[in-house]
C-alpha positions in Angstrom: 63.2 -48.5 225.6 63.4 -52.2 225.4 60.7 -52.4 222.8 62.1 -49.7 220.5 65.6 -51.2 220.3 64.5 -54.5 218.9 62.2 -52.7 216.4 65.1 -50.5 215.3 67.4 -53.5 215.0 64.8 -55.3 213.1 64.5 -52.4 210.7 68.2 -52.3 210.2 68.3 -56.1 209.6 65.7 -55.7 206.9 67.5 -52.8 205.3 70.8 -54.6 204.9 69.5 -57.5 202.7 67.7 -54.9 200.5 70.9 -53.0 200.0 72.7 -56.3 199.2 70.0 -57.1 196.7 70.6 -53.7 195.0 74.4 -54.4 194.8 74.1 -57.9 193.4 72.3 -57.1 190.2 75.0 -54.6 189.4 77.7 -57.3 189.6 76.1 -59.6 187.1 75.6 -56.7 184.9 79.3 -55.9 184.8 80.1 -59.6 184.3 77.7 -59.9 181.4 79.1 -56.8 179.8 82.7 -58.2 180.0 81.5 -61.5 178.6 79.8 -59.7 175.7 82.9 -57.7 175.0 85.1 -60.8 175.1 82.6 -62.5 172.8 82.8 -59.7 170.3 86.5 -59.4 170.5 87.2 -63.1 169.6 85.2 -63.0 166.3 86.9 -59.8 165.3 90.3 -61.4 165.8 89.4 -64.6 164.0 87.9 -62.7 161.1 91.0 -60.4 160.8 93.3 -63.4 160.9 91.3 -65.4 158.4 91.1 -62.6 155.9 94.5 -60.9 156.3 95.8 -62.4 153.0 92.7 -63.9 151.3 92.5 -65.5 147.9 94.4 -62.6 146.3 97.6 -63.6 148.1 97.0 -67.2 147.2 96.5 -66.3 143.5 99.8 -64.4 143.5 101.6 -67.3 145.1 100.0 -69.7 142.6 101.1 -67.6 139.7 104.7 -67.5 140.9 104.5 -71.2 141.6 103.5 -72.0 138.0 106.4 -70.0 136.6 108.8 -71.5 139.1 107.6 -75.1 138.4 107.9 -74.5 134.6 111.5 -73.2 135.1 112.4 -76.3 137.2 110.8 -78.5 134.5 113.1 -76.9 131.9 116.1 -77.6 134.3 115.1 -81.2 134.5 114.8 -81.5 130.7 118.5 -80.3 130.6 119.4 -82.8 133.2 117.7 -85.6 131.2 119.6 -84.6 128.1 123.0 -84.6 129.9 122.3 -88.0 131.5 121.2 -89.5 128.2 124.2 -88.0 126.3 126.6 -89.3 128.9 125.1 -92.8 128.6 125.2 -92.6 124.8 128.9 -91.6 124.9 129.7 -94.6 127.1 127.8 -96.9 124.8 129.8 -95.5 121.9 132.9 -96.6 123.8 134.5 -93.2 124.3 137.6 -93.6 126.4 140.0 -91.8 128.7 139.2 -88.3 129.9 136.1 -88.2 127.7 134.7 -91.4 129.3 135.4 -90.0 132.7 133.6 -86.7 131.8 130.6 -88.6 130.5 130.3 -90.6 133.7 130.7 -87.3 135.7 127.8 -85.8 133.7 125.6 -88.9 134.4 126.4 -88.7 138.2 126.1 -84.9 138.5 122.9 -84.5 136.5 121.3 -87.5 138.2 121.9 -85.9 141.5 120.7 -82.5 140.3 117.5 -84.1 138.9 116.7 -85.7 142.2 117.2 -82.3 144.0 115.0 -80.6 141.3 112.3 -83.3 141.6 112.0 -82.4 145.3 111.0 -78.9 144.3 107.9 -80.0 142.3 108.9 -79.3 138.7 106.4 -79.2 135.9 107.6 -81.5 133.1 104.4 -80.9 131.1 104.9 -77.1 130.7 105.4 -75.9 127.2 108.9 -74.7 127.9 109.9 -77.9 129.5 108.6 -79.9 126.6 110.4 -77.7 124.1 113.7 -78.1 125.9 113.2 -81.9 126.0 112.6 -81.9 122.3 115.9 -80.0 121.7 117.8 -82.6 123.7 116.2 -85.5 121.9 117.1 -83.8 118.5 120.7 -83.5 119.6 120.9 -87.1 120.7 119.6 -88.3 117.4 122.1 -86.0 115.6 125.0 -87.8 117.4 123.5 -91.3 117.3 125.0 -92.3 113.8 128.5 -91.2 114.6 131.2 -93.4 116.0 134.9 -93.4 117.0 136.7 -90.1 116.8 133.8 -88.5 115.0 131.6 -89.3 118.0 134.2 -88.2 120.5 134.5 -84.8 118.8 130.7 -84.5 118.4 130.1 -85.3 122.1 132.7 -82.8 123.4 131.3 -80.2 121.1 127.8 -80.9 122.2 128.9 -80.5 125.9 130.5 -77.2 125.1 127.5 -75.8 123.3 124.9 -77.4 125.6 126.4 -76.1 128.8 127.0 -72.7 127.2 123.3 -72.5 126.3 122.3 -73.9 129.7 124.4 -71.2 131.4 122.7 -68.4 129.4 119.3 -69.9 130.0 119.9 -70.0 133.8 121.0 -66.3 133.8 118.3 -65.0 131.5 115.3 -67.1 132.3 115.5 -69.8 134.9 117.0 -68.0 137.9 114.7 -64.9 137.5 111.7 -67.2 137.2 112.1 -68.8 140.6 110.8 -67.1 143.7 111.0 -69.4 146.7 114.3 -69.3 148.7 114.9 -73.1 148.3 114.4 -73.1 144.6 116.4 -70.0 144.1 119.3 -71.4 146.1 119.1 -74.6 144.0 119.2 -73.0 140.6 122.0 -70.6 141.7 124.1 -73.6 142.9 123.2 -75.4 139.6 124.6 -72.5 137.7 128.0 -72.9 139.5 128.0 -76.6 138.5 127.1 -75.9 134.9 129.9 -73.3 134.7 132.4 -75.9 135.9 131.1 -78.5 133.5 131.5 -76.0 130.6 135.1 -75.2 131.7 135.9 -79.0 131.9 134.4 -79.6 128.4 136.5 -76.8 126.9 139.6 -78.3 128.5 138.8 -81.6 126.9 138.4 -79.9 123.6 141.8 -78.3 123.9 143.5 -81.5 124.9 142.0 -83.6 122.2 144.9 -84.8 120.0 142.7 -86.2 117.3 142.5 -84.6 113.8 140.2 -81.6 114.1 136.9 -81.9 112.4 134.5 -79.3 111.1 133.2 -78.3 114.6 131.3 -75.3 113.1 128.8 -77.6 111.5 128.4 -79.6 114.7 127.7 -76.4 116.8 125.3 -75.1 114.2 123.4 -78.4 114.3 123.0 -78.2 118.1 119.6 -76.9 119.2 
């Protein structure tokens, strides 16, 4: 009896480590499978995230940005003209309400230009250059005038210029912008332009000078 018990105990003792050895390989096998699954899941997530909106989306954004930047470039060409016309009016020694209006145009359009510049306008676009050329042509048209003739020409130019700017905003510039910040800016600009136009029309009505041939002035405006 004493001899068999130790032998049996010895057999059991040997059997237990063997069972443990059979269990241990299974555990690493599960761990390796989980690691492999985790490893394949990560690349799939990264690949999905990296190609969700690939170059196609970027091209669409770039196309919208080009149109938007061109529209903002046109807006700045209008700003440049209004600033230059206001300075020209003050140099021509307009007085009273017209002088106040000219200074207001300088201040308002200088501020608008700074805000527009923050939105990355394209001053070299074909539309922006064409608008700048129109403004330059109008400035040259008024340059040789003086006194009451200049006063009438300036007020007329402000009426026609702001009327055209208002139509351009509605028909071209506002529809051309896509980003929320630019959209808000051009819509707010439209409100300012409408007020400038209303003010210019009020100046025209209150002008006590002898009326000139304003039809010819308006037809000459680009």
